C-alpha positions as a printed Julia matrix, in Angstrom:
111×3 Matrix{Float64}:
 197.04  59.89  -25.74
 197.75  63.16  -23.96
 200.05  63.51  -20.98
 197.27  64.35  -18.48
 195.33  61.17  -19.29
 198.58  59.2   -19.22
 199.24  60.38  -15.68
 195.71  59.52  -14.57
 195.81  56.07  -16.17
 199.27  55.35  -14.8
 198.04  56.32  -11.33
 195.05  53.98  -11.72
 197.45  51.12  -12.46
 199.84  52.1    -9.65
 196.92  52.18   -7.2
 195.83  48.74   -8.42
 199.35  47.37   -7.92
 199.51  48.87   -4.42
 196.16  47.3    -3.55
 197.4   43.87   -4.68
 200.74  44.15   -2.9
 199.98  45.2     0.64
 203.54  45.0     1.85
 206.02  44.93   -0.96
 206.46  43.59   -4.48
 208.58  40.45   -4.57
 210.34  38.88   -7.52
 208.15  35.81   -7.1
 205.0   37.93   -7.44
 206.2   39.89  -10.47
 204.84  37.65  -13.29
 201.34  37.39  -11.82
 201.37  41.09  -10.96
 202.26  41.98  -14.56
 199.46  39.72  -15.81
 196.85  41.17  -13.43
 197.92  44.73  -14.27
 197.62  43.92  -17.98
 194.06  42.68  -17.37
 193.19  46.02  -15.72
 194.82  47.96  -18.59
 192.85  45.88  -21.09
 189.69  47.58  -19.81
 191.04  50.94  -21.01
 189.44  50.47  -24.41
 190.31  53.95  -25.67
 194.0   52.99  -25.71
 195.81  50.97  -28.32
 197.75  47.84  -27.39
 201.17  49.5   -27.43
 199.88  52.32  -25.24
 198.51  49.81  -22.72
 201.83  47.96  -22.65
 203.66  51.25  -22.11
 201.32  52.17  -19.22
 201.68  48.75  -17.58
 205.46  48.92  -17.92
 205.56  52.45  -16.52
 203.29  51.64  -13.55
 205.2   48.51  -12.6
 208.51  50.3   -13.07
 207.37  53.06  -10.68
 206.36  50.48   -8.09
 209.61  48.55   -8.46
 211.62  51.76   -8.12
 209.79  52.56   -4.88
 210.03  49.06   -3.41
 213.72  48.21   -3.97
 212.84  44.56   -4.69
 215.87  43.73   -6.75
 218.63  45.71   -5.08
 221.63  45.79   -7.41
 219.69  43.8   -10.04
 216.92  46.38  -10.38
 218.02  47.36  -13.88
 217.73  43.78  -15.07
 214.3   43.34  -13.46
 213.08  46.56  -15.08
 214.21  45.27  -18.48
 212.26  42.05  -17.93
 208.88  43.74  -17.47
 208.32  44.74  -21.14
 209.51  41.3   -22.31
 207.16  39.64  -19.85
 204.32  41.75  -21.26
 205.25  40.65  -24.8
 205.34  37.0   -23.78
 201.95  37.19  -22.07
 200.49  38.9   -25.15
 201.91  36.14  -27.37
 200.33  33.48  -25.16
 197.0   35.31  -25.19
 197.01  35.63  -28.99
 197.95  31.97  -29.45
 201.38  32.72  -30.91
 203.05  30.88  -28.04
 201.51  27.64  -26.83
 202.66  26.47  -23.41
 201.24  22.92  -23.56
 200.72  22.03  -27.21
 198.36  19.17  -27.93
 200.31  16.34  -29.48
 198.45  14.11  -31.86
 199.13  10.47  -31.08
 201.54   8.69  -33.36
 202.34   4.97  -33.19
 206.03   5.72  -33.61
 206.19   7.82  -30.45
 206.26   6.34  -26.93
 203.51   8.73  -25.74
 200.07   9.71  -26.96
């Protein structure tokens, strides 16, 4: 991935984020915004997974830097974005199950 295409692809993601967040990014919107941005990056088939994650992280970081959503906690919020990406990838690949199906067992009070 060369630096010119990285800039173009990052700008595509930044423009997408701006279109989704008319006013300002909020902490409440951050998880869904990361997810939606990852969906857009997924369409960049010429990139590998780690490159897509890096682009998503960079684009969201740029938007967070410009919006001042977290004030003094901005550093912490910026550290959360890559971890949030990893968690969403784990859910998508089935490595993390949010609501596991529990097989009924007569010894348990629920089925």
